[in-house]
N, C-alpha and C positions, 0 to 999 in steps of 0.2 A: 767108062763107067761098068762097073760090074754088075752082071744081071744076077748074081748069087743073092738070095735073101739072108739076111743075117739070123744066126740062131736064135730062136724064142727065149726069153727068160724063163725061170720056172714059174710055174701057175703061183697066182697071188691066192693065199688062203685066207687073209683077212679081206674082210668088206671094204671095198673101194668105191669112190664115188667119181665119176667122170661126167664133164660137160662138153657136149659137141656144138660148136658155133658154127652155122653154114649160111652161106649166101643164097639168095632164091635167084640172082643173077646168074647165067649160064647152068641153070638148074639140071638140064640134063646131064652135065659134065659132072656137077658138085654131088648129085647123087649117088654117084659110084664111088666118089671119096667117103661120103657117110657111111655107105655100106660096108665099104672095105676097113674102116676105122671100127665100126661096130662089130664086126667079125673077127678083127684082131684082140680088140678088148675082152670079147665074150671068150676067145680062147684061152688069154692069159689071165683073166680075171672071171670066172663063170659066174660068180655071185654078185658083180659089182652092178651099181645103180648108174644107169647111163641116161642123161637127159640131153635133148635136142632143141636148140634154140635156132630160130630161123631170122635172119635180117634180110633188108632188101639187097645190098651188095657188099664188095669186099670192104668198101670205105667205112661201112658200119660196123664191121665185125670186131675191132677195138673196143668200141663202147660196151658192147655186151660182154666181150671177154672180160674187162676191166671190172665191170659191175659183178659178174660171178666170181672173179678171183679175190674180190675185195671180200666177199662173204665168207671166205676162208672154209668154205665146206667141200671143195671140190680137190681131189688127190693131184687132178690135172684138167686143163681144159686145153680143148682141140679145136683150131680154127681152120675151117675147109672153105674154100673159094678156088674160082678158076678165073684168070683175067687172059683174055685173048688180046694179041696186039690188033690196033686198027692202023690207021692211016697216019696217026699221030704218034706222039712218045707219051700220050697220056697215060698208057699202060704201064710203061717203065716207071713214070713217077707214082701212080698210084701203087704198083708193088712195093716200091722202095719206102713210100709213106705207110703202109700196114705191116711191113715185116719191122719198122723200126718202133712203131707204135707197140706191136705185139711183144717185140722184146723187152723194151722199157717197162711194160707191165708185168713180165715175167720176173724182172729184176726187181721192182719196187715192191711186188706183193709176195715175193718168194713162193709163188706157185709154178709150177711147169706148165708154160703154153708151149703147145706142139704147133707150129707152123705149117699147115698144109694148104697155103695160099700159093697156087701154082700160075706160072705166067707161060704163055706159049705162043708162039707166032700165028698159029690158027689150030682150028679145030682138027685138021688132020695130023698135025703134030701132037696134040693131046691124044688122039685115039692112037697113034705109034707108040706113044710113052706107057699109055695104061695098058697095052697089050702086054708090054713089057713086064709090069707089075704082076698081072696076072699069071703069066709064065712063071716068074721068078716066085711066087708065092704058092705056086704048086708043086715045088722041089721040096 
């Protein structure tokens, strides 16, 4: 996997509306995703309207994403969550279920849904990956 960040597109001059839907579960990790998404949106669309909607966990993300996409007011909806693998395969099932639902919503509603629901073996794996994002974004 490359650690180079892709080039940023041109700054949007038109007024944009973005919705971030984020899980409260694993909040200390999810907050970093919210912060990074907000920073990037502000850099690309300085005049954008950005709203934050919180849900209990990753499984509830598609419910609120569906509602926001159906309103047809957002240019894109961003779903943020962190799923950590436990002793069972529940995390894999949850990840697949959420990913499938978010993709279905994007196709059915014709609204970009950005899936930032990330799965990791443990918190150490998350921290290692997030430090790569930070250093890649600094170049």
